[in-house]
N, C-alpha and C positions, 0 to 999 in steps of 0.2 A: 392644416395639412397634417394626416396620421402619420407619426413616426414608422419608418419601415422595420419589420423584426428580422434583426440582424439574424437570430437564431433559426437557421435553416431546418432545424431538427424540432424545432417547438411542438409539432403535433404527435410526436412519438411517444407513444404512452408505454413509461420505464415499467409498469407494472406487467404488461404484456409480453415484455421481453423475456429469452429465456434463460433460466438460470444454470448455472454450471456451479461446478465443485472442485478446488483445485487439490491435486496429491496433498499427503501430509509433509509440509517441510519445516524449515528453522526460520523463524523470524529475525531477522538479525535487526532490525528496529521495530517498534513496534507501540501506538497510540490506540489500544483498544479501549480499557476500561474507561478512560477520560482521553476527550481531545486536544489536539495541539493547536496552538493558537499562531503558532511562529510563522506560517504563512498566511493565515487566513483570521481574521478578528473573531471570525463567530464561531471559528473551532472546527476542525477535521481531524477524520480518525484514520491512520494511516498505518500502511504494513509492509514492509519490504522484505518478501520470501524468498529464500533460498532454497533452489531445487537442483537436483544433479542432473546438469545439461544433458548425460548418453540416456538417461531413463524414458523409455516408452512414454510414460505417462505426461514426464515434460516436453518431450517433444510434439505430443499430440494438445499440450496447451498452448506452444508457441503456434501450432498451425491454424488451432483455433483463434487466436487472437489474428493471426495474420490475415486469415480469410474472412474475419468479419471487419476488419480495417478497411480489406481491399472494398468490400461490400459498401461500405458506408460511402468511400470515395465514389464508388461508382453512381451512388444515390446523390451524392453532392453535385453531381454534375448536372444530374437532372433537374435538382432544384433550384441551382443557382439560376438566376435570370437574364443576365446578360453573357454574350461572349466574350466579353474584357474578365467578368469573374470566374467563369470557367477557362479560361487561358492561364489564370493567374494560378488557378487552385491546385494545390498540392497534397500529397501523401503528410502526413505527421510523423515524427520519430514516432517510434513504438516504446514504449513504459517497460521495456525489459531489457536486461543487456548481462554479457557474461560478467562474471566477479572476477579480479582481479586481484595479484598480490601486490606489495608494496614496489616490486619492480616492474608490474606490466604486466606479468604473465598470468595467464587465463588459468584458474584453479580449479576447472572442471564443473563450476555449477554456474547457473544463471538465477540472478534477481529480477524478480517481478515487483511492480509498485501496484498496490491496491491502495484506494481512500474511499472515503463517503463524506460528503457535509455532515457536520454537528448540528444543524437544524434544519427546517423545512417550513414553507409556506402551506396553511390549509387552505381550506376553498375560500375563506375569507379575508384571505392575505395575512393572516395572523403566523409571527413566527412560534414555530413548536419546537423544542428540543428531540433530538434524534437518539436514541439509545441504540447500540447493536447486541443483538441477541446472542448469546453465549451457550455455548452448550458442553460438557465434559465429554470425555473419551466414551461412556456409555449413552450418550445422547440426551442427556439429562440438563435443565436449563440450569443456568449458574448465574447466583446472583452476583454482580461486579462490584457491589459494597464492598469496600476495603480491600479488593482484591488486585495486585499489583501483577500484570505480566509485562517482563522483560524480555528484552531481546536473548536468543537461546531458547527460547520456548519451542516447542513444537508444535504446530496447529494446521488444521486445513481450512479453507475460505469459500464460504458461497458467495458467489458474484454474479454480477449481471456486466454483459459490454456493452455501454451508452454510447451511441456515436456524437460525435460533437465536431465544430468545424469552427476557425476563426481565420479571416485572411491572413494574419501573421504565423499561426503556428500551422496551420492547414485543417486538412479532416484526418480522425482518428475515431479510437474507442476507448473511453476509460475506463477501467477495471474497477466499478462500483460495488463495495463490499454490502452484503446483505445477511451474515451472519457468520459465525467463528466458531470453530469447531477447538476446545483446547485438549490437546493430547498428553502432553507436558509443560508442566509451568516454571520457570525460574522466576523467583522474586528476591528483592532486597542484595544484600551483598552476598549472596552464595554465587553470585554470577561470575565473579572476578577472581582469578587467584594470583599467586606473586608470578608466576609464570606468565599469565596473560599480561602482564606489566612489564615484561622482561626483565624480571629480576632471576640471579642465577644465586646458588645456595652457596654460602660462606663458611667454610669450615673454622671452628674455635671462636665464633663470635656471640652475640645475645640472642638467647634463646627463651622466646617468652610464653603463656599459658593462656595468652588470651585476651581480652580488654575490650575497649570502645571502636567498634568498628565504623561509627558514622562518619570519619572524614573519609573513609574508603567506600562506603557505600555511597556520599555524595561525587565522588569521581567518578564511580562506575555508571553513576544516572546521567552526568554531565557528558560522558563518553556515547551513552545510548540516545540520548537525543541529538547530538552532534551528528548520528549516524544518517537521520532523517532530512538531510540538505540537497540530495541527491533525487528531486520531485518534480521531474519536467513536465507532467502532463497535463494537458489543459481539458476545458470540458469538464469541471467537475461537478456532478449533479447531485 
């Protein structure tokens, strides 16, 4: 007996899905030139993008995601085979949320998760690596070799909303990265300052003229990686 295909959207051709572009925002965390393996041993590209909540373009993006998620849910109800499956079917949580400060107060920004698997299968089921197309602010192709894109960089993301379903999580749309435009790039130890760590100026003490920044760089990199833990999306294609 053939095993039932539990992916009810298996016949959706991602190549034919409409492509969208986000407004320019700030990458709070970014795995763009090299994938992260923290949550997927095969690797995944990941960006948490921050946009001002009240901006018209941000509200348009939220409406787009909500509309596509609702359409996916209605489609799923038609694709599920039994009344019991349809009864249990639910709308998955969206992959955006208001940003909050340390006291739990909203900051006026919204955070959006985007991701993409770092490998794919070809028509012969061979595993192939995926490299994200990168472009500079003028639309020219960027070579990712040696490029380090950190949180704080300003970017825009070309993406597709891909429907997914699991009985546990429900029905939703994953925000699949297609390409990224780099508007400003923050790299290395230039990202974080003494103010970022909460240090205050102390008069009459030691004053230096520079030195080895490797320890600060390592701490900044660790902080950047920690920010990627809030990744609740399912159905990563």
